[in-house]
C-alpha positions as CSV (number, residue, x, y, z in Angstrom):
1,M,-25.3,-21.6,-11.5
2,D,-23.8,-21.6,-8.0
3,R,-24.5,-18.9,-5.4
4,R,-21.3,-17.0,-5.9
5,S,-21.9,-16.5,-9.7
6,V,-25.5,-15.3,-9.0
7,L,-24.1,-12.7,-6.6
8,K,-21.5,-11.6,-9.0
9,I,-24.0,-11.1,-11.8
10,T,-26.3,-9.3,-9.5
11,S,-23.5,-7.0,-8.3
12,M,-22.5,-6.2,-11.8
13,A,-26.0,-5.5,-12.8
14,M,-26.6,-3.1,-9.9
15,I,-23.4,-1.3,-10.6
16,G,-23.9,-1.3,-14.3
17,I,-27.3,0.2,-14.4
18,P,-26.4,3.5,-12.8
19,A,-23.3,3.7,-15.1
20,L,-25.5,3.1,-18.1
21,R,-27.9,5.8,-17.0
22,S,-25.0,8.3,-16.6
23,L,-23.8,7.4,-20.1
24,A,-27.3,7.9,-21.5
25,V,-27.6,11.3,-19.7
26,A,-24.2,12.4,-21.0
27,A,-25.0,11.3,-24.5
28,N,-28.3,13.3,-24.5
29,K,-26.9,16.6,-23.2
30,K,-27.7,19.3,-25.6
31,D,-24.6,21.2,-24.1
32,H,-22.1,18.7,-25.5
33,T,-18.6,20.0,-25.9
34,M,-15.7,18.1,-27.3
35,S,-12.6,17.4,-25.3
36,L,-9.5,18.0,-27.3
37,D,-6.4,15.8,-26.6
38,R,-2.8,17.0,-26.4
39,K,-1.7,15.5,-29.7
40,C,-4.7,17.1,-31.5
41,I,-3.9,20.5,-30.1
42,E,-0.2,20.3,-30.9
43,S,-1.0,19.4,-34.5
44,L,-3.5,22.3,-34.7
45,A,-1.0,24.8,-33.1
46,A,1.8,23.6,-35.5
47,E,-0.5,24.0,-38.6
48,Y,-1.8,27.4,-37.5
49,T,1.8,28.5,-36.9
50,A,2.8,27.2,-40.4
51,A,-0.2,29.1,-41.9
52,W,1.1,32.4,-40.4
53,N,4.6,31.6,-41.8
54,T,3.3,31.3,-45.3
55,G,2.5,35.1,-45.3
56,S,-1.0,34.4,-46.6
57,P,-3.9,36.1,-44.8
58,Q,-6.2,33.5,-46.3
59,N,-4.2,30.7,-45.0
60,V,-4.5,32.2,-41.5
61,A,-8.2,32.8,-41.8
62,A,-8.8,29.2,-43.0
63,Y,-8.2,28.0,-39.4
64,F,-11.2,30.0,-38.1
65,A,-14.9,29.0,-38.4
66,E,-16.8,30.8,-41.1
67,N,-18.3,33.1,-38.5
68,G,-15.3,33.0,-36.2
69,E,-13.8,36.1,-34.7
70,I,-10.6,37.4,-33.1
71,V,-10.3,40.3,-30.6
72,I,-6.7,41.5,-29.8
73,N,-5.9,43.4,-26.7
74,R,-9.6,44.1,-26.1
75,G,-9.8,46.0,-29.4
76,A,-12.6,45.9,-32.0
77,P,-13.4,42.3,-33.2
78,W,-12.5,41.1,-36.7
79,R,-15.4,38.8,-37.7
80,G,-15.7,36.1,-40.3
81,R,-12.8,34.8,-42.4
82,A,-12.7,38.0,-44.4
83,G,-12.3,40.0,-41.3
84,I,-9.6,37.7,-39.9
85,A,-7.7,37.8,-43.2
86,E,-7.8,41.6,-42.9
87,M,-6.3,41.4,-39.4
88,A,-3.6,39.0,-40.6
89,A,-2.9,41.2,-43.6
90,G,-2.3,44.1,-41.2
91,F,0.3,42.2,-39.3
92,F,2.1,41.1,-42.5
93,A,2.2,44.7,-43.7
94,D,3.5,46.0,-40.3
95,V,6.1,43.3,-39.6
96,L,8.3,42.6,-42.6
97,G,9.8,39.0,-42.7
98,M,7.5,37.9,-39.9
99,K,8.4,34.5,-38.4
100,L,6.0,33.0,-35.9
101,T,6.9,30.3,-33.5
102,C,4.5,28.4,-31.1
103,D,6.0,28.4,-27.6
104,V,3.3,26.1,-26.0
105,A,-0.3,25.1,-26.6
106,R,-2.5,23.8,-23.7
107,C,-6.1,22.7,-23.7
108,A,-9.0,22.2,-21.3
109,G,-12.1,20.7,-22.9
110,S,-12.6,22.8,-26.1
111,H,-10.6,25.7,-24.8
112,V,-7.0,26.3,-25.9
113,V,-4.2,28.6,-25.0
114,Y,-1.7,29.2,-27.8
115,M,1.4,31.0,-26.8
116,W,3.6,32.5,-29.5
117,T,6.5,34.6,-30.3
118,F,7.0,36.5,-33.6
119,T,10.1,38.1,-35.0
120,G,10.6,40.4,-37.9
121,H,11.3,44.0,-38.7
122,A,9.0,47.0,-38.3
123,A,7.9,48.2,-41.8
124,K,8.0,51.8,-40.7
125,T,11.5,51.8,-39.1
126,G,13.2,48.6,-40.1
127,N,14.0,48.0,-36.5
128,T,14.2,44.4,-35.2
129,L,11.1,43.0,-33.4
130,T,10.6,40.1,-31.0
131,V,7.1,40.0,-29.6
132,H,5.6,37.5,-27.2
133,G,1.9,36.9,-26.7
134,W,-0.9,34.4,-26.6
135,E,-4.4,33.6,-28.0
136,E,-7.2,32.0,-26.0
137,W,-9.3,29.9,-28.4
138,D,-12.7,28.3,-28.3
139,V,-12.5,25.5,-30.8
140,G,-15.4,23.8,-32.5
141,D,-15.8,20.0,-33.1
142,D,-14.5,20.6,-36.6
143,L,-11.2,21.9,-35.1
144,K,-11.9,25.5,-36.4
145,V,-11.4,28.5,-34.0
146,K,-14.8,29.9,-33.1
147,A,-13.4,32.8,-31.0
148,S,-9.9,34.0,-30.3
149,R,-8.9,36.6,-27.7
150,G,-5.4,37.6,-28.5
151,W,-2.9,39.4,-26.1
152,Y,0.5,41.0,-26.5
153,D,2.4,43.9,-24.8
154,A,1.5,46.8,-27.1
155,E,3.7,49.3,-25.3
156,D,6.7,46.9,-25.7
157,Y,5.8,46.5,-29.4
158,A,5.7,50.3,-29.9
159,R,9.0,50.7,-28.1
160,Q,10.7,48.1,-30.4
161,V,9.2,49.7,-33.5
162,A,10.7,53.1,-32.3
163,G,14.1,51.5,-31.8
164,G,14.2,50.3,-28.3
165,A,16.3,47.3,-27.3
166,V,14.6,43.9,-28.0
């Protein structure tokens, strides 16, 4: 082996050892969190949207972890799939003909922002509704939502239910 080859191998070994140590440290971290890619999130968002559009509270709840939860506008949390199904059933009862669209979904690590618009008619008044909002998700390695914090303009919603312009 010539001198150049020996230097090359030595340099690779010196660079490679710290890199291997970094990989070993990362692999052994107990605080491991999955990083979601754009296509994965787009698929999850499309499927979640489709679940809402079935009108089935159980289909919506299926996208949450068994012990998942959702809090809307800092209200009381709905916990577990049964609680989340109860929340979805409330929306279906209040918004006739509800149609949900996903405006955009973005992710950073295991955190997702799911921005949406729903349309329909207020069950109490029959008035047309167009409501915009978003959910902030913590997503598990199994692609189930562990926690969701949902937001929409409740005053605008109430105005539309009462008959204000959309």
